[in-house]
N, C-alpha and C positions, 0 to 999 in steps of 0.2 A: 504494500500500500504506500503510495507516494503522494503527498500533498505539497502545496506551495511552501509551507513553513516547516515541514518535517516528513519523516517516513517511519514505517514500522515494517519489519520484514522477518521472515523465518530463515533460520540458518541451519546448515548441516555441514559436517566436516569430520576431521580426525584429530584427536588429541594424542600427540606422540610424546612420550617421555622415556628417557633412559633411566631405569630404576634398578637399584642394587639392594639386595636383601642379604642379611647376614644373621645366622643363628649360632649361639655358642653356649656351652655348658662348662664353666671353668673347672668344676670338681671332677668331671668325667673326661676332660680334655677333648671334647668333640667340637668341631667347628664346621659349619656349612655356609657357603657363600654362593650367590647366584645373581646374575645380571639378566634383566628382562627389558626389552624394548617392544612395547605392544601398542599399536595404534588402536585407540578406543573411539568408536563412532559417537559423535555428539549431535544433538539437536538443540535449537534454542530460538530466542527472539533477540532482535537488535533494532534499535531505533534512535532517532535524532529529532530534536525540536528546536527551531530558531525562536527563542523567547524574547530577544531584543535584536537591534540592528546588527551588532557584531558578536553576539553571544549565542552559543548553542548548547543545549543540554543533550548529552548522549548517554546511552546505556546499553548493556547486553547481558544476557544470561544464557549459559549452555549447560546441558544436563546429559549424563549417561548413567544408566542403571542396569544391573545384571543380577540374575538369581538363577544359577544353573547348578543343580546337584548340591554339592557340599560348599559351593562358593557363592557369596553374594557381595554386592558392593555398589558404590555410586561415586560419581565425580560431578562436582558443580564448579562453575567458573562464572563469576558475576562482577561487573564493574559499572560505575556511574561516574560521569565527569562533565566538566564544562570547558568549552573551547572559546577562545577569543580570536576573532578574525581580524587580520590587518592585510592591507593590499587586497588583491582580488581573490587569491587562492592560497594564502598562507595563514596558519593558525598556530597558536600555542595553547596548551591545555593542562589541566590538573584533574586527575581521576583517582578514585579509590577502587582497588581490585582485591578480590578475595577468591581463593581456590581451595577446595576441600576434596579429599579423597578418603573414602572409608571402605575397607575390604575385610570380610570375615570368611574364614575357611575352617571346616570341621572334618576330621577324618578319624573315625573311631573315638578313642579317648583323647585325642590331640585336637587342640583348637588354636587358631591364631587370628590376630587382628592387626590391621594396619590402619592407623588414624593419622593422616598427614595433611598438611595444608600450609598456606601462607596468606598474608594479607598485608597491604601497604599502599602507599601513595605512589602515583606515576606522574611525572612531569614530562611533557612531550612537545615536539614540533611536528606539524603535519602540513603537507602540501596536497591540494585538491587539483587533480588533472581534468576536471570536468564532470558533469553529471551529479554534482553534490546538491545539497538542499539550497534552494533559492530563498530570498527574503532576508539575506544577511546584509 
């Protein structure tokens, strides 16, 4: 959906991360390490709204969930930010981003859980090569 002052769209893609897992038991002397690069399919929403002549509010949220046999998990990535436009196609912005990954696995008497994430501020410079939101 695209209007004069903003847009809202559906997204789809792959979230690719190189992940390393390590398990150890000091008293038994056992150590296991494994590396995994797995592309996870994500779906989401993305939008932008020009709320003033040079300012845009933008945001996005993506989600992936799985529940297969002994493994379940989810991944979310959400951000919201404000752009300030100067010139015809240049912008600087400030956004807040949060990513969360939770995975649980059970096999017999053993169970494991990964609860990982990060959040923080992003400062950025952006150039628009055309087709952006008008009304700026």
